[in-house]
N, C-alpha and C positions, 0 to 999 in steps of 0.2 A: 521044101525041106533042104535043098541044096543051098538056097539063099540064107536060110537061118543058120545052117552049118558054117557057111562062109563068114557070116556076120560074127558067129561065136568064135571062130578061129581068129578073125581079125581083132576081136575084142581081147582075146587071150594074148595075142601078140602085143597089143598096146599095153596091157598090164605087165607083161614080161619086160618090155622095153622100159616102162616107167619104173618097175621094180629094180631093174638093172641100174638105171640112172640114179635111183635113190641110194642103192647099195654103194655104187661108185662114189656118189657125193659124200656120204657119211664116212666111208672108209678112206677115200683119197684125201678128204679134208683132214681127217684125224692124222693120217700119215704125213701130210704136208704142213701141219701146223707148226712143227718144230724143225729146226735145222740140225742135222746130225753133228754131234760133238766130234771134233777132229783130233783124234789121239795120234799125234805124229811123233817122230823122232828127228830132232833137228841138230843133234850133236854130231861130232866127227865120227866117221866110220860106222860100224854096225852097232845096233842097240845092244847093250850088254844084257846078259841074262840075270844079273843081280839086280835087286830092287834099287831104284834111284834114291839118292840121299835127299830127303825132303826137309832137311833142317833149314831154318831161317837165320841168316847170319847178318850181323851189323855191318854197315858199309859207310865209309866216308870218302869224299872226293879228296884226292891227293895228287899233287903234281910235282915231279922232280925238277930240280934246278936245271938239269941238262935239257929237259923238255922246253923250259922257258927260254934258255939260251938259244936253242935251235929256232924257236919261234921268232925271237928278236932278230936273229941273223937273217931269216927269210924276209921279215918285214923290211929290214935295212936294204936288202938286195932286190926289192920289188921293182918291176918295170911298169911304168904307167904310160898309157896312150893318151894323147891330147883329144878331148872330146870335140864334137862338132859345135860350132857356135850356137848358143841359145837352144841347145838340144834338151836341156833339163834332164828329166828321167825318161824321155820318150824312146831312147835307144837302150834303155837299161840303166844301171847305176851310173850316175854322172861321175866321171873320173876326177874332176876338180874336187868335188865333195869327198870322193873316196880318199884322196890324199889327206884331207883334213881328219877323216875318221882314223886312218892309219897313223897319223901323227899323234892323235889322242891315245890310240891303242899303245903306242910305243912310250909315250912320255907321261901320260896321266892315268890311264886305266890301271887299277890295282887288282890284278887277278887273285892275289893271296887274300885280299879283303873279301872279294866275291866268293872265294872258296869258303870262307867263314860264313857268309850269307847262305850258301848252298847247304852247308852242314848244320845250320841252325835247326833244321827239321830232321827227325830221325829217318835214316835211310837203311835199306836192307837189300840183301840178295838171297835168292833161293833158286834151286835147280828145278826146272819144269820141262819135261819132254826133251831133255838132253842139253838145255842151254840155261845159263845164268840169267835170271830175271831181276832187274833192279827196280826198286820202288821206294817212294816216300810214304811214310805212314804216320799220320798226325792224329793223336787222340785229344779230346777236349781238355783244356786245363782245369775246367770245373764243370760239374753237372748239378742241376737242382735235384733235391732229394726225390727219389722215386722215378727219375727220368733216365732213360737209356739213350746213348748216342746212336744215331742212324748211320750205318756204313754207307759211304759214297765213293764209288770208283770213278775217277776222273782221268780221261785219256786224251793225250795231246795229238798233234798231227805233224805234218812236214811243212816248212822247215823249222818247226818249233821243238819243244822239249818239255820235260817235266817241270822245268823252271817257269813255264808260262803260268803255273798255278800258284806261285809263291805269294802273290798279292791277294789272291782270293781265299787261300787256305785259312787265314785267321778270321775272315768274315764268316766262314762256315763252321769252323771248329769252336769259335768263341764269339758268336754273333751278338750277344748281349753287350760285350765291351765295345762294339762298333755301332750301337744304336739299332740293331736289327732284331732285338727281342731274344727270348730264350725258349720259345716253344718248340723249335726244331734245331737240334745241335748235331753236328756231323763228326764222325770219325772218318777222316779223308785218306784215301789210298790213291796215289798217283804213280803208276808204273811207267817205265820207259818201254815203248814198243820194242820188241826184239829187233836188233839192228840199229837202234837209235840210242844215243846217250850211253849210259853205262849198262844197258842190257846187252848180253852177248848176241852177236849176229847169227842167224841160222846158217848152218854149213851145207845145207841141201836146198835144192830148188823147190819151189811150190809153197813157200810160207806166205800166205795171203791174210786178208782181214779175218776170215773164219778161223784160221790157225791162231791168230793173235787173240781172238775172242775166246777160243778154247783154252789157251794158256792163261788168260786173265780170269776165266771162270775157275780154273784149278787153283789159281792164286787166292781168290776170294774164299773158296772152300777151305783151303789150307790155313788161312788166317782165322777160320772159325765163323765165317759169315754165310749163313744159309739163305738169308734174304737181304737184299741190298739195293741201293739206287745206283744208276750209272749216268754219267754226263760226258759229253764230248763234242768237239767240232772237228772239221777237216777229217783226217783218217780216224780220229777218235769217234766221230759221229758214226762212221760205218762199222767200226769195231764194236761199239756199244750196241748198235742196231743188231749186229750179228749175235752178240751175247744174249740179247733179249729174244732172238729167234731160237737160240740153242736152249736157253733155260728160262722160259717165261714164268715158271712157277717160283723161280728164285729172284728174278728181277722185279722189284716192287714198282719201279718207275724209271722211265728213260727220258732224260732231258738233253736236248740238242740245241746247239747254236749254229748248226749248219745242217741242211737237209739236201740229199740228192735223190732224184727219182730217175731210174733208168728205163722204166716202162710207162709209156703214155698211150691211152686209148684214143678212139676216134673223137670223142667229145673234147679231149684235151687238145688234140691237134686242131680241131675247129676253134677252140678258144684262142689258139695262137693267131688265127686269121681274123676272128671276129670279137675277141675279148675286149679289145680296146674300144670298140663301138657299143657292145652290149655286155658290159661287165656283169650285171645282175643275172643274166642268162646262164653264166658259167660259174657263178658263186664267187666272183672276184670282188675284193674290197678296193676302194679307190686308191689305197696305197699299192696294191698289186699292179694296178694299171699304171701308176706313176713309175714303178720300178721296172716294169716289163715292156712298156711300149714307148716308142716304136720298137717292135720286136727285133727287127734286123740290127738296129743300132745297139740296143741294150741287152740283147741275148746273143744272137748269132755272131756279130762282129766282135763282141767282147770275148766269146769263146775262142775265136780265131786269133785274136790279138794276145790273149793271156794263157794259151794252152801249149805253146811251143815247148816249154820245159817238160810238160807232162808227156808229150809225144817222145821226146828224147829219153826220158826216164822209163817210159813204158816199153822202149825198144832196145836201146843200147846204153843202159845206165853206167856200166863200168868204163866206157870210153871217155865220157866227159868227167865222170867221177874221179878218175885217177889224177886228172889235172887239178881238180878242186882239193883233193886230199894232199896234194904236194905243195899247194900255194895258199897260205892263209889269206892273202889279199884277194885271190880269185874266189876263195870260199866266201869271204865277207861280201864281195860284190854280188855274188850269186844269191846269197841269203837276204842281204839288205834290200835288194830290188823287190823281193816279195813282201817284205815288211812295209815297204812304201806303197806299192800299188794295191796290195790286198787290204791295207788299212783304209785307204781312200784313193780311188782311181784318179781323182783330181790332183793328187800329190805329184803326178807325173809332170805337171806344169811348173813345178818348183825345182830350182837347181839343187836344193838339198833333199829333194824327195819328201819333204815334210816329215822326215824320220823322227826328229826331236819334238814334233808337235804332240805326239802321243806317247813316246817312249824316251827314256834316258839312254844316252850312249852306253852307260854301264850295263843296263838291261840288255840292250842289243848285242853288245860284245860278250856278255856272259853267255847268252844263248849260242853265239858263234863259237866261243871257246869250248863249250860242251861238245860241239861237233869236232873241233880241232883236236882237243886232248884225247878224246875217245877214238878218233880216226874213223868216225861212223858215217861220213857223208856218202860213201859208195853203197854201203849196205842199206842206208835209209832210202836212197834213190831206187834201189832194187825192188822195194815194196810196190812201186808203181808197176813194174813189169809183172810181178807175181799177181797183182790184182787185175791188170788190164790186158794182158797178152792174149787172152782167149776171147776178147771182144766184150763190149758193153752189152748188158742184158742177157748174157749167156749162162751166168752162174745161178745155181739153185737159190741162193739167198736173195738174188735180185727178183725172183719170181714169187717169193713168199711174202705174205703180209706180216706186220708186227702188231700183236694184240695187247702188248703191255701198255699200261697207261703212259702217255707220251706228252711231254711239254716241249714246245718249240719257241725259242727266242730268235726272232728274225731281225738281225742287226742291219741297219739301212745301207751300210757300205760293204756288205758281203758281196763277193764277186758276182754271184748269180742269185737272183731271188726265186724261191720256190713258193708259190701261193699255197695257202692251206687247202684249196680245192684240189690241187694236185697231190699234196702231201698225204691227204687222208685216204687216198687210194692204196698207199703203202702202209701208212700208220693209221690203223682203223680205230684207234682209241685215243684220239687227241683230246686231252682235257684242258690244255692251255696253249694258246697260240698268241704271242704278243709281238707287235711291231715296236721294236726298241727305239728310243729317242735318238740315239747316236751310237757310233761304234762300227767296227768292221770285223774282219776275219779272225783276228787274234783277240777275241773278246775278253778272255780271262785276264790277260795281261794289260789290255787297253782300258777296259771298263769293268774292273772286278766287282765294284759295288752294284752296278746295274745287273750284271749276270748273277751275282749272289742273291739279290732280291727276287729275281725271276725264278731261280731254283727254289728258294724258300716258299714262295707263293704256290709253286707247282706241287711241292711235297705236301704243303698244307692241304691242298685240294685232295690229293691222293689219300692222305692219312685220315682226314675228317670224313671222307666219303667211303673209306675202306675200299678204294677202287681196285687195288691189286687183287682183292678177293673175288672181284666180279669179272675177272678176265675171261 
């Protein structure tokens, strides 16, 4: 009788434990499926008791003559240091080539003409959570009868800007005119991250990628978009990922041209050691092996050699930022180096950094001028501190999966390659993963047609399979 009673008690305890685990699984899963919306106040001083002005105001880029005169004075007075012989871009921006860029900037670059280019697409500002948010909003010039445009939010990163998307916007808003068909036509919204370009910088500490995602979610709702697609690389990738975690029922699909994973399991760590020898065992494609191994050279050493800027910006951004904000030549050297190495690491072996192999000097200087005339370099760099100061892998969004249909375009010259086998631990609903034939970090500016085609095929899969309804 004692034995049967003991067995009954043990059986009851087992059921209680299993029941508790099941309840915990269902309730905790439900609670952790979405990321909390961050309703912050980033304006100056205390949040007012009156309701925030939610009007959307037209905006145009304008530069006063005094600003241009000041710029040319600073360019004229720049001090250059002689580079080491045959150093190319291995020590950073080559100062012989920088002199050539500055000469072009002073004598040939036409900022007023580029301002006209910037203003060719409608731009607006609206106040959200206490700060002015700048965005480009392009509607299709034509729509086939009975067809609606699909809203697409595109988010840039550092040291880029909304201008990165100027070459891809017409391919998405008017694809038929560019030989891409008319089955999917987009209404494109490209905001400037707060603290970048013409979006007001946060006045308080703590504005991170979740904050930006929450602001952009409000922006899309304010514009009347209840369901929309998102696309991003660099910080834009993380912001769009966070938005998909905050509002999975509103984001129909998430397309990324850069993926970062901050949490790796035991099998992933084993794949670092053995993946080069047994790729099939870890779900690696032969392209994964080519881009990742030998791991020390193609991953660890690359992180060490290319992440110095991130460490500075994640710790003391204002210190180096004040120098860059005071010197247009220093600002150009800092930004151009990233456009060289992040487009193709092999460009470090060239005296001109390969900068004009993929971009025009007008495009490069337009992006730099956006940083200069807005004075945003310091606030843009602070975004690293806000996102990284608490450590990698410590934030709630890093621990949550993304269940929104996801498309990933893996460009071959991206700084670090993340295999699909790793990405799917974070993005559980990858419906499209493509190894792109060419291109690097600034994909929208460098290879707009390739990126546009990948976005279109991804959206086609989501729409035809109604995959957003199966999340």
